[in-house]
C-alpha positions, 0 to 999 in steps of 0.5 A: 756227789755235787761239788760246786766251784766256789760257793761263799762261806757264809754262816749265822754270824754274817747273817745276824750282823746283816739283820742288825744292820737292816734293823739299825735303819742305816743300810747305805754307807755309814758307820759299819763301812767306816769301821770296815775300812779301819779294820782293813787298813789295820789288817794290811798294815796301812794307815788308811783304806777306802771301801768301794763297790768293787775292785774295778771301781778301786782301780778306776778311781785310783787312775782318775785320782792320779789324773791319768787319761787321754794321751797316757799309757798304762801297762798290764798283763795279757793274762788276766780278767778284763777288769785289769785293762778295761779301767785303763780304757774307761779313763781314756788312756791307752791299754798296753798289754805285756805277755807272760814269761814262758811257763808262767802266769806273771808278766815277762819283766823284761818285756815289761821294761821294754814296754815303758815309754815317755807316755807310761804313767802306771803299771797294773800288775796282777796277783793271780790266784793269790800269789803276789807278783815280784814287786821288788823287780817291778820297782827296779824296772821303774827306777831304771826307766825313771828318766823317761817319766814326765808328770802331768800334775802335782800328784804325779810330780810327787811320785816322779816315776811310774806308779804301781797299782796292784790288781790284788783282787785275788791276794787279800791276806797274801804276804811277800817277804813278810809284807802284807798285800796292801802295803807293797804297791803304791796303791793296792786294789782288793775284791770282795766279790762273792767268789773271793776268799773274803766276801761282801757279796760285791765290794772292794777296797783300796789301800796305799803307802804313804806319799811324801807331801800328800796327806792320807786325809786328802787322798781319802777325801778324793776317793770319797768325792769320786765314789759319791758324785763329787758330793762334799758330804756323804750321807753320814755327815749330812745326817747330823742335825742341821747339816743338810747342805752340801756342794758338788766339787767334781762331776764324780761317780757312784761306787760306794760300799753299803753298810749291808755289805760291810756288815758281811765283811766285818764278820768275815774279817774276824774269821779270815785267819782260820779261812786262810789256814783251811785254804792252805790245807786244801792246797797242800792236800791237792798237791800231794794227791796230784803228785806223780800225775802229768800235771803242773800246779802253782807253788803257793807257799815258799820262803818269799811268798805266802799266798792267799790261796785263792785259786787252785790252777793246774796245767795239763802237760802236753794237752791242748784246748780240746782235751782240756775242754773235754775234761771239763765236760766229763768232770761236770757230768760227774757233778764237779764244777771247774773253771778256766782262769783266764782266756787271755785278753787278746782272744776276746772280741773287745780287745781284738777290736782294739787291735790286739792279736793273740799271736803276739802273746804266745806265752799267755796262749800256751798257759791258757790252752791247757789250764784248768782250775779246780774247786777251792773253797773253805766249805770243801771237804777232803772227801770231796777232793778225793772224789775230784782227784779220782775223776781227774785221774780217770779222765785226764 
């Protein structure tokens, strides 16, 4: 039996919608991208959404929109993928990493509060595996440190506090206290990469809560400028008869979503409620099958949180890196693909060069050293899970 780690769930409806888009003659950013944005906003209970080519582009564009750069600090978790932190470096700000709490993948909120200084302009919490962070606690911390905040521009003055930019690459469709991921943080950045719950092959979206005194149209247009070279008109607007002329208002970037990608996303979004149900069934099946083993798994569903069920992460209790890595090889030899989420950032060469050392992040290391991520995707059958569990029991 061969069980891949996370293949995309693409059916004929997605394929047909892509073919229709190819035949339409409009394949770059156009009507389907705009429709996808509106449907994402409706799904997330926000007024507006912007679609770009990745969650990374969404986070970096949000930092740039806020005017965050050299001399500023932005805090994120040491336990995440590089994109959460690299965008901070891209805009010229200082990366501040916070260790996780003991026996947790979430930032230690006491350490987060201690990390906030007069230079802190934003926090990027990470919704790992599809479970939203404790945003109520994060906002309490920000309020406690409001007196330290110093704004550098009009938009920052409007907030007059540290801004929360959720790295929600994993949590599209998650809920916390009945609020959707997308309407809780100040800005929320989603990923639609090939391995995500909802995919556009490559892609992402950013939503935001309404900001007093700042119109949604203004923010949307600023994202558009950032994503298309600072051009005052996109291709759709320029396509109108006699509307060729444009201006370059800022020296922007190139990270727009195409209608081909949006065509996939529109069809996926129609199917998404059923995909989330399937993921929850798989997680519950795993949980029951692993009961009694010396394994810890994340709690995806409780009174407060409804996860998007993106990853099934387990910790092999009292095991080390060598044991975990050996298990990965044995499972692979029996056709089972697994993964590790994640190697903490201070263990990676680029972050070592910035002066980070894993010795300063012991809780992150302890979570990483025996973490294993099992296959979780909507095409996975329960007989596949039985095979995975049988081999896990045999070798763990």
